[in-house]
N, C-alpha and C positions, 0 to 999 in steps of 0.2 A: 505493503501499501504505501503508494507518495503521496506529498500533500504538496496543490499549488496553488501561490499564491500568483492571485490575476490582479493588475493594475487598470479600473475600467472611471471610460470616460461617456459623457451621456447626454442629454438634452430633456431635462422632468418634468414636460412640458405636459404631454401625455400622456402621465405613467399617478404613482396615487403614493407617490414615494417607494422606497427602496421594498422595508418586509412587508413581506406575503402578507397579505387581507384575502377576503373566503371575498369571491363577488365581482377581485377588480386585476384592475395586470400595476403587477411594480415590478421593478429593475430587478430584484431577489429570479421573480418566477419566471424571469421569463432568462436571466441566464441558467438556474437549475433546466429548462429546458432546455434548451439549444445546449449544451453538454449535456445532459442526461441522452442528447444523439448525437453526438456525434461520439460518446463514446459508448454506450448501451449499456448503457447500469443508472443505477439509480444515481442526483450526485445531487447534493443540496448545499452554496456557501456558505459562509460565513461572512456577514461584510462586516466590514470596521464605524462605519456611519453611517447608523439608518435613516438617513438627509428628507424631509415630508413632499409631501407630492409637490409642483410643481419649483423643486430645484433643484443646481444643473452640480452636476460636478465632470472635472478632468483628471480629478484623480483618489477616484473611493479606488481602495484596498477589499477583497475577500479572497479566503480562499477552500481548498477543496479537495477530500479525497479521492481518491482511484487510485486503481487497479490497471488503471490505460497504462503501458509501451508510449506513447510519443511522446517525441522529443515538447519539454518544459518548454524549451523558447517557441519554438511553433503555435502549440496552445493557443498563441492570440494569435496566431491569423488564420487556423481552421474554424475555430468559433469565430472574429465576428464577417465566418460567410454563411454563417446562424442568426447571425443577429440582426435585427433590423437598423435601419439608417441613423438613427439613429441614440445604438448603441453601441461604442466602440470598445472593445480591450486594447487598451496601449501596449501592452508587454504580461510575458506568464514566466515566473519560473520556479526553480524547485526549491526551494523549506523545511527545513525539518520537522519531523513529521507530531513535533507540542508548540509549533511556532502557532499563534494565536494572535489576530489582531487587529483588540479591544482586546490585548493582556500586555502589546511587550509596550514600552518609552516609548511612548509621541511624538511629534511635535503636530501640528494641522496649525494649515491656513482657506481661512473662508474670504470671500470675496465677497461684496453687495457693492453691487450697483444704482444710481442715479441718476436719471436722467433732468436735466435739471434748466427745463427752457421753456417757451409761451407757446409751441407746441408741441401734441408728444411724434417719433416719430413711425412707422408702422414697420421702420422692418426692426424696431428696438425694442415691440410691447412685448416682446419674452423673455426679455435676458433684462431691464432692465424696471427699475420704480421709476416713473416717470411722475415730476414733481413740480409743478408747476412758479411752486409760491419759491423767489428768494433767496441765498440763501449764502450768511456768512462763519465761508471757512476756518477764520482763524481765530472764531465764539464755539465751532467744532475741536479744534487744533486740539485749541485751550480742558474741554470737559475734557476729552479721552486720555489727558492724563493722569487727571485719577482714576479713569483705570485698570491701568500699568499694572504689573505685578501679581503677586498674588494679592484677591482678595475672597469673600462669601461675595458671593451672585448675585444670591435667593430669591433679592426685586429683577435683576436680569431672566429669570426664568418663569418655561408656562407657569400657571396654577397644576395645570394638566400632569405633572412630574412628579413622579414619588419621590425621586434623590433625593437620601439625608448629609447624602458627601452638599454641600453646593460649592466647597471652598476652588478657583480656582486657578492659573498661572491667566497672563497675557502680555510674553515678552510683545514683543509689540503689534502697535495699533497706526495703521500712518491717513490722511487721507490727500487724497489725487485727485488734482485737474486737468483733464482732459478740452479743452471745446468745451462741450454744453456734456460731458459728461465725470462725472467725480463717483468713484471711487474709495471706495473703506474697503482697506486691506487690514483681516487682523489676524494672531499669527498667535498659538499658546497649545496652554497641553494636555487640551480640555475643552466639553462648553457643551452646557447642559441644551438641556430643551430651551427650542428659542430662541435660544440668547443671545446669536449674533442681530437676527434680527432685531429682535430689541435689544438690544446695544444702537440700533440704525433711526431706531422711531424715532426715541428720545436724545441724537444727534440731529435727530434733521429740526424738533422738538427745541434745541438751543440754535441750532442756526436760524429760525424764523423768526428768533424772539420770543419763546415763546417760556423758552427754559430759560439760566443760570452759572454759565460751568458749574459755578463752582457747587451747585447741586448735584452733583456727579457724586460726593464726597458723598450727602448728604444720603443716599439715595441708596450707596453703599450700607452702610448702617442701616436703614432701616428694616431693610431683610427687611421688604414690603413686593410682590409683583405690581403692589396699585401703585407707588411710591415711583415707580417708572414710565417712558412714554408710552408707543403702543407702539402693534410689531407690526416691522414696517412688512406689506407684500415677501412672499418665499422666488415668488419669481428676478430679483432682484439678486439670490441669491445663490454665487459658485463654490464647490465647494473643491478646490484650487488642487491641494495638491495632501498628501501624511506621507512625512522622514520620521521615518523606522533607525534606528544603532541594527548597526548591519548586523546576522549573526553569524 
């Protein structure tokens, strides 16, 4: 039995997120079906990040076990021939049999895209959040600085989450603008349910003047979801990549 690691990119528009759910199509279910067909054995992947409906990825990671003898680095090519065009495996390799994508030390990078202009652009409607009002990037950058480092991010976690440990570390949170597109790029050791989208919605409230940058410190202390801003729409979010220690 071998364990194979996949790096998976996808457009999440037409899927109900990563995780298998009854009666709907998900990234996980499509991968399982394609791998089962490819190897002629029942295969179920284990994903690193269970992205929500409408969220995109360029570097999500998954593993699966197989008795198949196909060269590990060729699996991505064979698998892509069986996948729809909005899912593509970027690479494949063999890992130790006990390697688990959610149990290894990892640095995750997300990007949230905001289209900040007078009129929406149809070709960006699925990949960026259209925001009409003017935004002050300097205020947003000042607010973002309060989130750097290790904090209890319970205020930035969806009330639906049942996780007990809400302490996470953010290594960097950059706010960049190119033309009329603003990118929030955030790197951390892990993220709570809807954490990046809630951070994005809160920073938007700072950028439009509804909140002051220094309020971010009080929001962290509150440990209350109601203290933070709204959850920004899923379509602006992309899981860019996951950096693991060498095995």
